N, C-alpha and C positions, 0 to 999 in steps of 0.2 A: 433458448441459455446454448450456445456451441460448444462441444467436445473435442478440443485439441486430441488427433491422433499421434501415432509416432512417427507418420512424415510431417504433420506441423510440429513436433519436437524436433526434428533431426535439421528440417530447412530452416527453422526459426533460431536457432544456436547462433550468438554473435548477432542478431538486430541487423541493425545498420553497418557492425564491422564486416570488411571484406572478410569472405569465409577463409582465405589464405592466411588472413591475420588474427585468426581468432585465437591460438594459444601465445602469441604474442602478447594477445589484449588480457588473455588470462593472467599473465606473469607479471604484466606491469599493474594491474587491479592488486594481486594480491600482495605486492610491495608494498602498498599502500598499509598494510595492517602491522600491527606489533609482533607479530608471529613473523614476519620475514623482516624485520628492520624497520617499520614505518612510525615516523612520527606525525605527532597529535597537529601540530603546525602544518605540516607537509598536506596531509588531510582538509584540513579547514579552508587552505590557500588553493586546492585543485579538488573542492567539494564536488564541482561542476562535471568535471573527467571525471572521479573514481563513480560517483553515481550512475553517470550515463553508461559509463562501462559494464556496472556491475547491472544495469536493467536492460542492456543489449544481450548480455550473456545469460542471465536466469529468465528474462521472460518466457518463453516456450516452456521452459520445466514448471515456471509458475500456475501457468495456465495447463498445465496437462496435468499435474496433478491436485492441483486448487481449485481448478475451474478461472473465472473471469475477477472475481473478488479476492483480491490479497491482503487478507486481515484474518484477524482469528476473532470468535465471539463467543460468549458465554451460551452455553447450552445445556439445557434441560435431559432430564433420560428420557429415551425412546424417540429423540429429536437428532436430525441426522445434521452434520456438515452444513448440506446445502440450507437445510432450511435454519439452522439456527444462522447460516449469515444472513441470510435476507432478513430475519427479524432484528438482527443487528441494527442493521441498515432502516427497517423502518422504525424500531425504536428511536433512532436516530433524529429521522423526520420529523417524527414526532414530537419529539423534545424542543425544534426548533419552530415547530408550531406551522409548519408551511401550509400555504395556502396557493389554491389554481393561479398558474399566471404568473408568480414571482419569478424573478431574476436570483437562481443562486449558483456558487461557485464551490467545485469544489477543490480544494489545493494537495495538489498531488497526485491525480488522477488515478495513475496506473493506467489500465486497459477500457478502464470506463465499467467495471462490472455493479459498482457503487452506482455512481449518478444514472445510467439506466434503471437500475432497480429503483432508487427515489423519485426520480424523475416520472413513472409510470405509478407509481404508487401516490405521488402527492399532485400530478397532475402541473409540475412545476415546470420552467425552462432551467438545465443545468449546462455550466459549462466546467468541462474540466481544464483545470492545470497542469504543466506538464512538459519535464525539459526535457524530453527523451524522444527522439522521432521516430523511432522504429513502434514504442507503446502507443503514440497517437495515431500511426499510420493503421498499428494494428485494431486500435479503437474505433477507427473511423469505418474500418471493414465491418467491425460486429454491430455499430448502431445501424449502418447498412442492412445487416441482415435480421436484427431486431424491428427493423421498419421505424427507428426514432430519431431521425436525420433531424427532424425539425424540431425536436424538444431538447435536444443532446450534441453540445459539440466538443471542440478542444481547442486549448489556445497553446501554442508552445513557447514558454516563457519561464522565467527563471522565478519562484517564488520569494526569492531575495527580491525581487524589481520586478513588480508586477504591472504590467503595461495597460492598465485600466484606469479610468480615472476616478478622483476621492467619490466617495460615496453611492459607488454604481450598484450593490448588490443588497437585494431583499436579507438574505441568510448568506454566510459560509461556514463550511464542516472542511475540516480534514483525520480522514483515518488512517492512522499509525501512520503518517507522511512526516509530517515536521521535522522528526527525530534525522532527517538528512540535511536540517538547517546546518550551515557552521555557527550562527547565532540566533537562539530561538528567541530572542527580543526583538531582531530585524525583521526574522519572518511575522512574527503576528504583529509587528508596526505596521507592516504592510497590508494585515489580513485587516486590521481595524481603519486602517486609510481606507481601504476601499469598500468595506462595509456601511449601510446607510445608517445616522442615527437612531436609536431607540432599538433596532434589528440585533440579531442575535448569530453568536459564532460555536459553536459545538465540534468537540473533537476527542479522539480517542486515542491517547497518548501511550509510547513505549517508557513507564518510567521505574526508576531503582529506588525510587524515597516518596517517604508521605509528608516530603515538606512541602507547607502552602502558604501563599501570602493574603494573609485578610485584608489588604488593600486592593486586591485585585476585585473586577466588577461581577464577581461569580454565583450566578444563581446557584446553581447546588455544583457538587462534585463529589465523585465515587469511583473506587477500583471497582468495577464490577465483575472481578474473575472472583470477588470472595465469595459471594454467593452464588455462584454457578456449581449446579447440583456434578455439572460434568466438567474437570478440568478443561480450561481452555488447548492445554496444550498435548491433550491425549490423540488427537490425529497426527501429532508426530512423535509420540512413545510407539518405540519399537515391540513394547510386548504388548499392543493392543491390536485387535485384531477386527476388522471390519468390511463386510462385502460392499456399503455403500461407497468408503472411503478406500478401496483395495489399495489403489496406486499409491497411498500414504502409507499401507502397512509394511513391517519389514518384507514380507514377500513378495509386496508391488513393489518394494523397492530395490532387490534382488533384482526381479524381472525388469524392471528400466534400468539397473548399471548394466546389464547386461547387453540389452537391448542397444544405448547405446554405445557400449563399447565396440558392437558388431556394427552399426552403423558408422560409426568411425572409422573401423578397420576397411568397408568396402566403400567406404569414401561418400555414404549420403550425409553424416554427421561431418564438419569440420573438424579436423585437428585440433585439441582442447577441450572437446565437448566431457570428455569423461573427468577431466580436469575440472568443472562446473558443477558434473554432480556431485564430485569428491567434496569441494568447499560447500555446499550444500548439504550435505551428509553433516558436516560438520558442525555446521550452524543450526541446523535442526537438533543435533544430539545438546547443544548448549541451551537452548531454549528451553526444553525439555528438564535438562537439570536445573534450568532456574526457575522454574516453574515449579517443580518439585520442592525445591528448598523455601517458596516463597518470597523471593528477594526480587523477584520481577514481574510485571506485569504490561501487556500489551493494551489494556483496554481501560487505563485510567481517562473516564469521562468528567469534561467539564463542559456547562452551559454557560456563557458569558454575555451579557447585552450592552451593546455601545450607548452611553447615555446620550439623552436626547441634545442636549446644550454641548458641543463639541470644543475641545482647544486643543490647542496647539502642545501644548505638556499633557495632555491626557495619558493615561496608561492602561491596555486591558487588563 
């Protein structure tokens, strides 16, 4: 597993965006949101641009602070964040019943941390679907470093319009990714289409409701945050200190904030880098507050099977 350093953080801010245009990209991204006067319909209409700008801007921060797997995890007492993330990914692979040699699709794969872990754990071939060019470039480099190019690859595409034939994959999963879809039904419909009949789709979803449709072909579902001895949001809580996740603590963030400020001042990091750090801090505070009030979970898990007899009007 790679560990991004200060230079990786500074050079990566902005992703594929020209470094001279990072500040402008930050301003355009912020305007999509309600706080800056953005409208929901505008966000839906421009979801590709909004999501690409976001991940171009934040990916190096995510990797620097969190690692290669951009998701939360249920966690046991005494378990490190890194260990809990791996176990979270192994749990998903086991629930899917993955078998060696199967073809698996990771929908919204980030830089590929989960797909590399799941491919090695289950001896499967995993394709990561991602519409962000910078994350795919970074993911391919990490595949090379890990020596998994033969079992792990990427496809640049919109998960609302997947470039795969019907019934292609033996299993499909998504980890905290389809919340970016402008239309959840349309995204799940595409997942259903590319999944082979009789095979399973599993996901961890960001949810703010316990509403459940009993007509869906769901094998089982549960908010895994409920039974987690350690709160899922603890790594982001400023009141928590951990040496193993030092960069996420209040002191670690203080050092990162000032390091980014200094790197931006001397020109190693592009103008706007500190603005990215600021909106990520605000997002973290919101997630922690939502977790404390138990009105939000990032790990609502469900497992669904596509019927053996497919029909055009079937729904997942």
